[in-house]
C-alpha positions as CSV (number, residue, x, y, z in Angstrom):
1,M,0.0,0.1,0.1
2,T,1.2,3.5,-0.6
3,D,1.8,6.1,2.0
4,D,-1.2,8.0,0.9
5,K,-3.5,5.0,1.1
6,D,-1.9,4.0,4.4
7,E,-2.8,7.5,5.8
8,K,-6.5,7.3,4.5
9,V,-6.7,4.0,6.1
10,D,-5.4,5.2,9.4
11,A,-7.9,8.0,9.2
12,V,-10.8,5.6,8.7
13,F,-9.7,3.3,11.5
14,A,-9.4,6.5,13.9
15,A,-12.8,7.6,12.9
16,L,-14.4,4.3,13.6
17,S,-12.6,3.8,16.7
18,D,-15.2,5.8,18.5
19,P,-18.7,3.9,19.2
20,T,-20.7,7.2,18.9
21,R,-19.2,7.8,15.5
22,R,-19.9,4.2,14.2
23,A,-23.5,4.7,15.4
24,V,-23.6,8.2,13.6
25,L,-22.3,6.5,10.4
26,R,-24.8,3.7,10.7
27,A,-27.7,6.2,11.1
28,V,-26.7,8.4,8.2
29,A,-26.2,5.1,6.0
30,S,-29.6,3.8,6.9
31,A,-31.3,7.3,6.3
32,G,-29.5,8.1,3.0
33,Q,-28.8,11.6,4.3
34,M,-29.4,13.5,7.5
35,T,-28.7,16.8,9.0
36,A,-26.8,17.2,12.2
37,T,-30.1,18.4,13.7
38,Q,-31.9,15.2,12.8
39,L,-29.1,13.0,14.0
40,S,-28.8,14.8,17.2
41,T,-32.5,13.8,18.1
42,Q,-31.1,10.0,17.9
43,F,-28.2,10.4,20.3
44,P,-27.9,11.3,24.1
45,V,-25.4,14.1,23.2
46,S,-25.7,17.7,21.9
47,R,-26.0,18.8,18.4
48,Q,-22.6,20.3,18.8
49,A,-21.2,17.0,19.8
50,V,-23.0,15.2,16.8
51,T,-21.5,17.9,14.6
52,K,-17.8,17.0,15.9
53,H,-18.4,13.5,15.2
54,L,-19.6,14.3,11.7
55,N,-16.5,16.4,11.0
56,A,-14.2,13.4,12.1
57,L,-16.2,11.2,9.9
58,S,-16.0,13.9,6.9
59,D,-12.1,14.2,7.5
60,A,-11.9,10.4,7.0
61,G,-13.9,10.8,3.8
62,L,-16.6,8.5,5.2
63,V,-19.3,11.2,4.7
64,R,-19.8,13.7,2.1
65,T,-22.2,16.9,2.7
66,T,-24.4,18.8,0.4
67,R,-26.1,22.2,1.1
68,H,-29.7,22.6,0.3
69,G,-30.4,26.2,1.3
70,R,-29.4,26.8,5.0
71,E,-29.3,23.0,5.5
72,L,-26.0,20.8,5.4
73,F,-27.1,17.1,4.7
74,Y,-24.7,14.2,5.6
75,A,-24.6,11.1,3.2
76,L,-22.5,8.0,3.3
77,S,-19.3,8.0,1.3
78,P,-18.3,4.3,1.5
79,A,-15.0,4.3,-0.8
80,P,-12.7,4.6,2.4
81,L,-14.4,1.6,3.8
82,T,-13.2,-0.5,0.8
83,D,-9.8,0.7,1.3
84,A,-10.0,-0.5,5.0
85,L,-11.6,-3.7,4.0
86,D,-8.8,-4.3,1.4
87,W,-6.2,-3.6,4.2
88,I,-8.0,-6.2,6.7
89,T,-8.0,-8.7,3.6
90,D,-4.2,-8.3,3.0
91,V,-3.5,-8.6,6.6
92,G,-5.7,-11.6,7.0
93,A,-4.0,-13.3,4.1
94,E,-0.6,-12.7,5.4
95,W,-1.5,-14.4,8.6
96,D,-3.3,-17.3,6.7
97,D,0.2,-17.8,4.9
98,R,1.9,-17.8,8.3
99,L,-0.1,-20.5,9.9
100,K,-0.2,-22.6,6.9
101,S,3.7,-22.4,7.0
102,L,3.5,-23.2,10.7
103,R,1.1,-26.1,10.2
104,T,3.5,-27.5,7.5
105,Y,6.5,-27.1,9.6
106,L,4.8,-28.8,12.7
107,A,3.3,-31.7,10.5
108,G,7.0,-32.4,9.5
109,H,8.5,-32.4,13.0
110,Q,6.0,-34.4,14.9
111,N,7.5,-37.2,17.0
112,P,6.3,-40.7,15.7
């Protein structure tokens, strides 16, 4: 992976490390698009706190915004999740290879 892609994946994992942000992202994804005010009615935090979470998600590229009049709507931007999934798949494949090598080694060194 390139350094730029690594930084993007790091930002996704950092954004998703907070359970409230994950819940906010889930709510946005389910609704299609929502305002911070609409989201704040679903969480036991202030509208300002929801906006802060949305900004972190936006910085990671996980949500995009569109303005309709005075309202700012947030919608899911799934591409960074694909990059994170690719990273997870790559790491998983490396571990699969290591475990296969270990199994082969152990099978060849068992006592009769």
